[in-house]
N, C-alpha and C positions, 0 to 999 in steps of 0.2 A: 103319875098314872102306873109301873108298877107296881103300888102300895094299892092305890084301888081294883086292876085286874085280877092283885093275886088276893085279898079279897075276897071279891068277886068271886074266884074258883072255890076261895076255901065253906065260902057261906053257901053258893050252888050247888054242890059236889062233896066234898069232903065229910063236909060234918064232923071232923075229929077221924073220919075211917080210914081206915090207909091202904083198903082190896081192890081189886085187881080193874074192878067199875072206876070208881073215880080214879085212879093214873088215868085211865083210857080218856076219862070225858078231858080231865086238864090235859092230857097230850091234842087231842082237840081243840082245846081255849088255844093253848099258847101257839099253837100254827094257828085259828086265825089270826089271833093281835097280827105274827109278822106278817099274814096277810094285809092283813089292814096298813101294817108299815108301809109295803111297796106301795100300794093304791096308791098311799101320801106322801107317798114321797116326791111328787111336782105340784104336793100345795093343794089336789083335787081329787075326788073320788070321780071317775067319768064312767055314768053310765051302765054303761061296759066290763070295765075292773068289777063296780059292786056284783053283778050276775053273773061274772065269772067266779066271785069267792061264795058266793051263793050256791053256785052247781056244784064247786069241784068241794063246799060243806057237807050239800047234800047226796053226792055222792058214791063220797069219799068216810068222809064221821057220821055216826053214830051221834048227832042232831035233830033235834028239830024245827022247825021252820020260827017258830019263836025263840027259841036258845039264839039261830044262827040269828036274828034281829035285836033280840038283844045284847049279843059280842058285837054286834056291828056295833051299835050304838053308843057303847063303851066304850069301843077303842074306838070311833072319830070321835066322841066326846073329849077323850083325853091323852089325843096323842099330840100336841102339845108340851105336854109335863114331863113326857118320857126324856130321861136319861140317859137308861141302854137298855137295850132288847135282851143285856148275859141271861137275866134270873131264870128268864123264858129259857134261851139257850142253853144255859143249863142244867134246866130236869129236862129238857129234850135230851142231852147229851146222858145226863145218866138214867134216861127210863129207855131211846128207842136204838134200833142197833144201825150197821149206818145204812143197809140200802132205805129203809123208810126216813133216813131225816137226807137221803138224794131226794128220796121221793118228795119232801118237800122242797126242795127247792126247785128239783120240774113243777111243781104246782108255784111256786114265786114266779118261776119264767112266765105262767100262763095268764098271770097275772098281767105281768108290766105289759106282756103283746097283747090284750086280751082290745085296749082302744084301739091297734093296728101300729104305734108309738111306741119305740123304745128309751125312757128319760131319759138321760147319764146320770141320775141321781135314781131313778130303781138301779138301772145295772148297778152303779154303785154299794145302796145297800143291799139288796142279790148277793153282793160277792164279802159282807161284810159279816151277815147270816151265812155264808157256805164260810165263810171263816173260822166264827165263832162256834160253828156246827163242826169244826174241822169235817170242811170234805175235800177232796184234794181238790187241787186245778184241774186238773184231768176232767173228775165228774162237775166240777162247775162247766168248764163248756161242753159237753157232751150230753150236757141237760137244756143247754143254749140251744148248742145247735137241735138236740129233736123238737123241742117246742118249736124255735121254728118253720123247722120241715113243714112240723104238725099246723101249721099255722095259714 
């Protein structure tokens, strides 16, 4: 999965360039992949989770409806082949500041709670991603509490 999505990133946005716009698009795509991972943690995407992903991507990132649908389709088709999220989180670690990474964790909590049920695997994957992004345990808990208060 990671190789296919990485190829997709490069073909869609990078085209050999390293400008800020390409990096920004890659950040958006890497974040979207993490969102899809959370929504599939319980082996199926609930409609509420899919809608939450779309709303977050539309509201917080500069992706078109077409790009969002392509990313979701690619990630869903390839998720069974994923071995690691390290490549995505490594890119985000190299590119984002801590507050942006904490915001990503908050988005993941929103997706996990979208169907009003927090599956143990959703929580596990959010913790795993938080660790890979070097998010402190207190920030992890604070984002979870903040999200549950908003739900």
